[in-house]
N, C-alpha and C positions, 0 to 999 in steps of 0.2 A: 835638875834631876835629883830625885830623892833615892839614894842608894838602898834604902830599906823598902822600896816599893817595887815589886817584881814587874809591874806593868810599865814602869819607867825604864827598866832594863830592856823590856821587850820593845818599847818604842825606839830606843837607841839601836837595838839589833835590826829593826826594820829599816832604819836609816842606812845602816851598813849594807844590808842586802840590796837596797835600792842603788847604792853607789857601786856595788860589785857588778850589778847588771848593766848599769850605765857605762861602766868602763869597757864593756865589750861591744857596745853599740857604736855605730858611726864608722868612718873611714879608718881611723887610727884606733887599734885595739890596745888598751892599757891593761895588759895581763897582770902586771905587777900590782896595780891598784885593785883589780878584780879579786885576786887571791887574798890580798891583805884584808879587804873589806869582807870577803866571805868568811875568813877566819874570825874576824871581829864579830860578825853576826852570830856565829856559833858560840863563841866565848860568852857573849852577852846573854844569849838564851840559856846557856848552862848556869850562869850567875843568877838569872831570873828564877830558874828552878830552885836553886839553892836558897835564895832569899825567901821564896815562897814556903820552903820547908823549914825555915828558921835555922839554916846551916851556915855557920861562918866559913869563909873561904879565904885563902891567901891571895895576895895580888900576884896573879900569874896569868900567862897567856897559854899555858899548857892544857890542852883539851883533855888529855889523858888523866891528868890530876883532877880536873873538874868533874870528869865522868866518874872517876873512882869515888870522889866525894858524894856524888849522887847515888851511886850503887851502895856505898856503905851507909847511906842514910835512907834507904828504902825507896829510892827513885830508880826503878828498873828501866834503864834506857835501851839496852840491847844494841848499842852502836858498835860498829866494827872498829876495833882498836887501830888497825892499820890505816883506815880512813881518817880517824881522828889524829893520828900521828902525822899523816900526810898534810892535813889541813893546819895542824899546829905549827909546822915548820914555816909557814908563810907569815906568821906574826912578826917575825924579825927579818927573815931572808928577803922578803919582797921589798923591804924598805932600803936595801943597800944594793949598790951595783955589783955585778958579778955574774949573775945567772937570771936571765929573764924567763919566767914561766911560759910554757907554750899555751896556745889557745885551748888545746885539749885539757891541759892541767887546770886552766882557769875555769873551764866549764865543769870539770869534775869537782873543783873546790866549791863552786856555787851549788852544785847538786848535793854535796855533803851538807853544806850550810842549810839548804832547804829542807833536808831530812831532819836535821836537829830542830829547825824552826817548826816543822809540822808537829813533831813530838811535843815540843815545849808548849806550843800554843794549845794543843789538845789538853795537856796536863794542867795548864794555867786557866783553862776555860775561856780562851780568847778565840774569836772567830777570825 
């Protein structure tokens, strides 16, 4: 992966979205994996947008910070901050024992990731 190529970020994001969807298929639903990979998908698409815009970003999983960087650099995202905050929480929480996300939370996480994906792909000119 070339970190300076937005399409490489997009390819990694697609892999995460695929994993998120797969985690909810089959007999055993892996909601923790679904929410984690949904968050990773959105994070990588935000980073793809920032790379495409020539904007440096910190190593963070916080979608609010990444969205703010987009907004302050002329990338008008119009994402709901509460949804981004909800999804951001799964970058860490989903990897540790204590609280399993519900199936509904996993589906919501994937839906949010898909909306970030759709916006980013349009902005990047990717079909």
